C-alpha positions in Angstrom: 8.3 17.6 32.8 4.7 16.4 33.4 2.6 17.2 30.6 -0.9 16.1 29.2 -2.7 16.1 25.7 -5.6 15.0 23.7 -6.0 12.2 21.0 -8.0 13.8 18.1 -7.9 12.7 14.6 -7.8 15.6 12.1 -10.5 13.8 10.1 -12.8 13.9 13.2 -13.0 17.5 13.5 -16.1 19.6 12.4 -16.2 21.0 8.9 -19.0 21.5 6.4 -17.4 19.2 3.9 -18.0 15.8 5.4 -14.6 15.2 7.0 -12.3 17.3 9.3 -9.7 19.4 7.6 -6.9 21.6 8.3 -9.2 24.8 8.3 -11.0 26.9 10.9 -12.1 24.0 13.1 -8.4 22.8 13.4 -7.3 26.1 14.6 -10.1 26.2 17.1 -9.1 23.0 18.4 -5.6 24.2 18.9 -7.2 27.2 20.9 -9.1 24.7 22.9 -5.9 22.7 23.7 -4.2 25.8 24.9 -7.1 27.0 27.0 -7.3 23.5 28.5 -3.7 23.7 29.6 -2.6 20.9 27.1 0.7 20.6 25.6 0.2 17.7 23.3 -2.2 17.0 20.4 -1.9 13.2 19.3 -3.3 12.6 15.7 -3.6 9.5 13.6 -1.4 9.0 10.5 -1.9 11.9 7.9 -1.2 9.7 5.1 -3.7 9.2 2.2 -6.1 6.2 2.9 -6.8 3.2 0.6 -9.6 0.5 0.7 -11.2 0.3 4.2 -10.3 3.9 5.0 -7.7 3.0 7.5 -4.8 5.5 8.1 -2.6 2.5 8.6 -3.1 1.4 5.1 -1.9 4.2 2.9 -0.9 4.8 -0.7 2.2 6.5 0.6 4.2 6.7 3.8 5.3 10.3 2.9 2.2 11.9 1.3 -0.6 13.8 3.0 -4.2 12.8 2.7 -6.0 15.2 0.1 -9.1 14.7 2.1 -7.7 17.1 4.8 -6.9 19.8 2.5 -9.3 22.8 3.6 -11.5 23.9 0.8 -12.5 27.1 2.5 -8.8 28.1 2.3 -8.8 27.3 -1.3 -11.8 29.6 -1.8 -10.0 32.4 0.0 -7.1 32.0 -2.2 -9.1 32.2 -5.3 -8.6 28.6 -6.4 -12.3 27.6 -6.0 -15.8 29.3 -6.0 -18.1 28.7 -3.2 -20.8 27.0 -5.5 -18.2 24.6 -6.6 -17.9 23.0 -3.1 -21.3 24.1 -1.6 -23.3 22.1 -4.3 -21.3 18.8 -3.8 -22.8 16.0 -1.6 -20.4 15.3 1.1 -22.5 13.1 3.3 -25.6 13.8 5.5 -24.4 12.6 8.9 -22.5 15.2 11.0 -21.0 12.6 13.3 -19.9 10.0 10.7 -17.6 10.3 7.5 -19.3 9.1 4.4 -15.9 8.0 2.6 -17.9 7.2 -0.6 -19.1 10.6 -0.8 -15.8 12.1 -0.1 -14.1 10.0 -2.7 -16.7 10.9 -5.3 -16.6 14.7 -4.6 -13.2 15.7 -3.4 -10.8 14.9 -6.4 -13.1 16.8 -9.1 -13.1 19.9 -6.7 -9.3 19.8 -6.2 -8.7 19.3 -9.9 -10.6 22.7 -10.6 -8.4 24.3 -7.8 -5.3 22.9 -9.5 -6.3 24.1 -13.0 -6.4 27.6 -11.7 -3.3 27.3 -9.7 -1.5 26.3 -12.9 -2.2 29.4 -14.6 -0.1 31.4 -12.3 1.8 28.9 -10.0 4.0 30.4 -7.2 7.6 29.9 -7.1 7.3 27.8 -3.9 5.5 24.9 -5.9 8.6 24.3 -8.0 10.8 24.4 -4.8 8.5 22.0 -2.9 8.8 19.5 -5.9 12.5 19.7 -6.1 12.7 19.3 -2.2 10.5 16.2 -2.1 11.7 14.6 -5.3 12.9 11.5 -3.5 9.3 10.4 -2.9 6.8 12.8 -4.5 7.3 11.9 -8.2 7.1 8.0 -7.5 4.0 9.0 -5.5 2.4 11.1 -8.4 3.4 8.5 -11.0 1.9 5.7 -8.8 -1.4 7.6 -8.3 -1.8 8.5 -11.9 -1.4 4.8 -13.0 -3.7 3.7 -10.4 -6.3 6.1 -11.8 -5.5 4.9 -15.0 -6.3 1.4 -14.0 -9.5 2.1 -12.4 -8.1 2.0 -8.9 -6.7 -1.6 -9.3 -3.7 -2.5 -7.1 -0.4 -2.1 -8.8 0.4 -5.9 -8.8 -2.6 -6.3 -11.1 -1.2 -3.8 -13.6 0.4 -4.7 -16.9 3.9 -6.2 -16.3 5.7 -3.0 -17.9 4.1 -0.8 -15.3 4.2 -3.5 -12.4 7.9 -4.0 -12.8 8.8 -0.4 -13.7 10.4 -1.0 -17.2 11.9 2.3 -18.1 10.9 2.8 -21.7 7.1 2.0 -21.0 7.1 4.1 -17.9 8.8 6.9 -19.4 6.4 6.9 -22.4 3.4 6.8 -19.9 4.6 9.6 -18.0 5.2 11.8 -21.0 1.7 11.2 -22.1 0.2 12.1 -18.7 1.9 15.0 -17.4 -1.0 16.9 -16.4 -2.4 14.0 -14.0 1.1 13.8 -12.5 1.3 17.4 -11.8 -2.2 17.3 -10.4 -1.0 14.7 -7.5 2.1 16.8 -6.9 -0.3 20.0 -6.6 -2.5 18.2 -4.1 0.6 17.4 -2.1 1.9 20.9 -2.2 -1.3 22.3 -1.0 -1.7 19.6 1.7 2.0 20.3 3.2 1.4 24.3 2.9 -1.7 24.0 5.0 -0.2 21.4 7.4 2.9 23.5 8.1 0.8 26.5 8.7 -1.3 24.6 11.3 1.5 22.8 12.9 3.4 26.2 13.2 0.2 27.7 14.9 0.2 24.9 17.4 3.7 25.2 18.1 3.4 28.8 18.8 0.8 28.0 21.4 3.2 25.7 23.1 1.6 22.6 21.7 3.5 19.8 20.2 1.9 17.2 17.6 2.2 13.5 18.2 1.9 11.7 15.0 1.9 7.8 14.4 4.4 6.0 12.3 3.0 2.6 11.5 5.5 -0.2 11.5 4.3 -1.5 8.2 3.4 0.1 4.8 0.6 -1.1 2.7 1.2 -3.6 -0.3 -0.8 -1.3 -2.6 1.5 1.7 -2.2 4.0 3.7 -3.9 6.7 2.5 -1.1 6.4 -0.9 -2.2 6.1 -0.3 -5.8 9.0 1.9 -6.0 11.5 -0.2 -3.7 10.2 -3.8 -4.1 13.7 -5.1 -3.0 13.2 -3.7 0.4 10.2 -6.2 1.1 9.8 -9.9 1.2 8.3 -10.5 -2.4 8.4 -13.4 -4.8 9.7 -13.3 -8.5 6.1 -11.9 -9.4 6.3 -9.3 -6.7 3.7 -10.7 -4.5 4.2 -11.0 -0.7 5.5 -14.5 0.5 4.4 -13.7 4.1 2.5 -10.9 5.6 2.2 -9.0 8.8 -0.2 -9.4 11.6 -0.7 -10.4 15.3 -1.5 -13.6 16.9 -4.7 -14.4 18.6 -5.3 -12.1 21.6 -7.5 -9.8 23.7 -8.6 -8.1 20.5 -9.3 -11.2 18.3 -9.5 -15.0 18.9 -8.2 -15.7 15.3 -5.3 -12.9 15.6 -5.0 -9.9 13.3 -4.2 -10.5 9.8 -3.0 -7.0 8.6 -1.8 -8.2 5.1 1.2 -5.7 4.8 4.4 -7.1 3.1 7.1 -8.1 5.6 10.4 -6.1 5.2 13.6 -7.7 3.8 15.7 -6.9 6.9 18.8 -8.3 5.7 18.8 -6.1 2.6 17.9 -3.0 4.9 20.7 -3.8 7.4 23.3 -4.0 4.5 23.0 -0.4 3.4 22.5 0.9 7.0 18.8 1.0 7.0 18.7 4.1 4.5 15.1 3.3 3.5 14.0 3.7 7.2 16.0 6.7 7.8 14.4 8.6 4.9 10.9 7.3 6.3 11.7 8.7 9.8 13.1 11.9 8.2 9.7 12.3 6.4 7.7 11.8 9.7 9.8 14.1 11.5 8.8 16.8 9.0 5.2 16.2 9.6 5.3 15.7 13.5 7.2 17.0 16.5 7.0 13.5 18.3 6.7 10.2 16.4 4.7 7.2 18.0 6.2 4.1 16.6 3.4 1.8 16.1 3.9 -1.9 17.0 7.4 -1.5 18.5 7.5 -5.1 19.7 7.7 -5.9 15.8 11.5 -4.6 15.8 12.3 -7.3 18.4 10.4 -10.1 17.0 7.8 -9.8 14.3 4.9 -12.3 13.3 5.1 -13.7 9.7 1.9 -15.1 8.4 1.8 -17.0 5.1 0.2 -14.7 2.4 -2.2 -17.4 1.4 -3.9 -17.7 4.8 -7.1 -16.3 5.7 -6.4 -15.8 9.4 -3.3 -15.0 11.6 -3.6 -18.4 13.5 -0.7 -20.1 11.7 1.9 -17.4 11.8 5.4 -17.6 13.3 7.7 -15.2 15.2 10.9 -14.1 13.6 13.7 -12.1 15.3 13.5 -8.4 14.4 16.6 -5.9 13.8 16.8 -5.1 17.4 18.7 -2.4 19.0 21.1 -2.0 16.1 18.2 -0.3 14.1 17.4 2.1 16.9 21.3 2.9 17.4 21.2 4.0 13.8 17.9 6.1 14.2 19.7 7.7 17.2 23.0 8.4 15.3 20.9 10.4 12.8 18.2 11.9 14.9 19.3 12.0 18.6 17.5 10.4 21.6 14.3 12.2 21.9 11.0 12.7 20.2 9.8 9.0 19.9 7.2 7.1 21.7 7.1 3.1 21.6 3.8 1.6 21.1 4.6 -1.5 23.2 1.2 -3.0 23.4 0.1 -6.5 22.8 2.1 -9.7 23.5 5.1 -8.1 25.4 8.0 -10.5 26.1 10.9 -9.9 28.5 13.1 -9.5 25.4 10.6 -6.6 24.2 10.8 -5.0 27.7 14.6 -5.2 27.5 14.6 -3.6 24.0 12.5 -0.7 25.4 14.8 -0.1 28.2 17.9 -0.1 25.8 16.2 2.6 23.8 15.0 4.7 26.6 11.9 5.5 24.8 8.6 5.9 26.9 6.2 3.1 26.4 2.3 3.2 26.8 0.0 2.3 29.6 -3.6 1.9 28.8 -6.1 2.2 31.6 -8.7 0.1 29.7 -6.3 -2.9 30.1 -5.6 -2.2 33.7 -8.8 -3.4 35.6 -9.1 -7.4 35.5 -10.7 -8.1 38.8 -8.4 -7.8 41.6 -5.3 -8.9 39.5 -2.2 -7.0 39.6 -0.8 -5.9 36.2 1.7 -3.2 34.5 -1.2 -1.1 33.5 -2.4 -0.3 37.0 -1.1 3.3 37.9 0.5 2.1 41.2 2.9 0.0 39.0 3.8 2.9 36.5 7.4 4.4 36.1 7.7 8.1 35.2 9.0 7.4 31.6 5.8 6.2 30.0 2.5 7.6 28.6 -0.7 7.1 30.5 -3.7 6.6 28.0 -7.4 6.4 28.9 -7.7 4.3 25.7 -6.4 4.5 22.2 -7.9 4.6 18.7 -8.2 0.8 18.9 -10.3 0.8 22.3 -13.7 1.6 22.8 -14.5 5.0 24.6 -14.4 4.7 28.4 -18.2 5.1 28.6 -18.7 2.3 26.0 -16.1 0.1 27.7 -17.5 0.6 31.2 -20.9 -0.5 29.9 -19.4 -3.8 28.6 -17.3 -4.8 31.6 -18.2 -7.6 34.0 -19.6 -6.8 37.5 -16.5 -8.1 39.1 -14.3 -5.6 37.0 -16.8 -2.8 37.5 -16.5 -3.3 41.2 -12.7 -3.4 41.1 -12.8 -0.3 39.0 -14.9 1.6 41.4 -12.8 0.5 44.3 -9.5 1.5 42.7 -10.7 5.0 41.7 -12.7 5.5 44.8 -16.2 5.9 42.8 -19.4 5.2 44.1 -20.8 2.0 42.5 -24.1 3.5 41.8 -22.7 6.7 40.2 -23.4 7.4 36.6 -21.0 5.6 34.3 -19.9 9.1 32.8 -18.8 10.0 36.4 -16.8 6.8 36.6 -15.3 7.7 33.4 -14.3 11.3 34.4 -12.5 9.5 37.6 -10.6 7.3 35.2 -9.3 10.3 33.4 -8.6 11.9 36.7 -6.5 8.6 37.4 -4.5 9.0 34.5 -3.7 12.8 35.0 -2.9 11.9 38.8 -0.5 9.1 37.9 3.4 9.2 38.1 3.6 9.0 34.3 5.4 12.0 32.7 2.6 12.2 30.2 -1.1 11.7 30.3 -3.5 11.5 27.2 -7.1 11.0 26.7 -9.2 10.5 23.7 -11.3 13.6 22.9 -14.5 11.1 23.0 -13.6 10.4 26.7 -13.2 14.1 27.4 -16.8 14.6 26.0 -18.2 11.4 27.9 -19.4 9.8 24.6 -20.4 6.1 24.2 -19.6 3.4 21.9 -21.1 5.0 18.8 -18.0 7.4 18.9 -15.5 4.4 18.9 -12.8 5.1 16.1 -11.7 1.5 15.4 -12.6 -2.0 16.1 -9.4 -4.2 15.3 -9.6 -7.0 12.7 -13.0 -5.5 11.2 -12.1 -4.4 7.8 -15.2 -1.9 7.2 -17.1 0.6 9.1 -14.2 2.2 11.0 -12.4 5.6 11.1 -15.8 7.5 10.7 -16.3 9.2 13.9 -16.7 13.2 13.9 -17.3 15.4 16.5 -20.5 17.4 16.7 -20.5 21.0 16.0 -20.4 23.1 19.2 -19.6 19.9 21.3 -16.6 21.6 22.8 -17.6 24.4 25.4 -15.7 26.8 27.6 -16.6 24.6 30.6 -14.8 21.8 28.7 -11.8 23.6 28.5 -11.9 25.2 32.0 -12.5 21.7 33.7 -9.7 20.1 31.9 -7.6 23.0 32.7 -8.2 22.7 36.4 -7.5 18.9 36.4 -4.3 19.6 34.5 -3.2 22.3 37.2 -4.1 20.0 39.9 -1.7 17.3 39.1 1.0 19.7 37.8 0.8 18.9 34.2 0.8 22.6 33.2 
């Protein structure tokens, strides 16, 4: 079935508290998607962010980001008073998140809500803790220890906590039960609100696409709780780390710094760690986009001491056996493969074997008069056509930066006048995606609104200054929905 959707992070929604939440603006965005005839809402990872604010570097692959908990809902539930949130400084730029302000204000407010909640906790709270025990307690203890150590990474903690020595860890948890319960409360509230929002979207016929990053952060409860699943030395430090070789995005490559998996260990127990992780993702999302799919065929290993990704080496990944285990447990559907970057014949073969749809990004298509896989006339049906992803510039920003030769080719290909406004050319590129043979077409919300580079979400290989964009209040009009609905009907995606 042909369908289409919008890429719009939760954090980029409008709210009075400095960052997008699962509150009224999120429900209004679902209503917009429905009015616009869209069937998909793609978001970025919902996990709690760490240094650099990237949702791809999280303290837990299972947990939800407390920043996204809607405070107005907590006020309505009697857990907060209005002045407790209205008088906090959340930032002063409606179009950019001030993560420092959010970090300094959010947890104090949530702790007030927690203290009131614990006066008369509902029965669902205990049930939530029991159902999520396989990850929740480790996460809550990890965050409590992290707070106790002034935010330092776990490999900088005392050896007793770093190596999870049972006696010392039990002594610590006994003395810090209130703090541990707070982190469990925050997750309870996150998932309560998220499941309500997701149910609302599903009732409107809209599925949620969520990202599953291939790697987890070194400073995470995941690595701390299961160090044997990762390539660590006797001191629990990474031996090699993840990244990408030099490419279109970066001449020195991308040094992500995530610890690599101990694939031999994972294979020996039937990939149980991964099956739990995917089960957790399926609880959050209707469709999972597996980030950096090519890493399952071959992955790039960079010596942990290196400052760039230039000296890495390729290693063989787990291959089709890994995905066969996933299919045995979860069936064939509900997964998208992010097959961007340096793609080899072996990666293409693995993608065909899995049957998952890959990605075609239009911003990669237009290299002056050169044929390539990203040009729509080369698409197969089983793929996702994107105008751009969160790692790309907006269409308008990108068009302002391309060479004249590339721009001439773009205009010729999409039948746009070369003297037209760039916003008009960008609209025709969206039309090109919707008109393509791809079963699914997705555009960034910034592209639907015709925004420039100031609305870009992320510049790969730049550690700071990303993930900040927020939509302006009132930016989405009835005309935005009706125009997109008309385009979607025209190309039979409703």
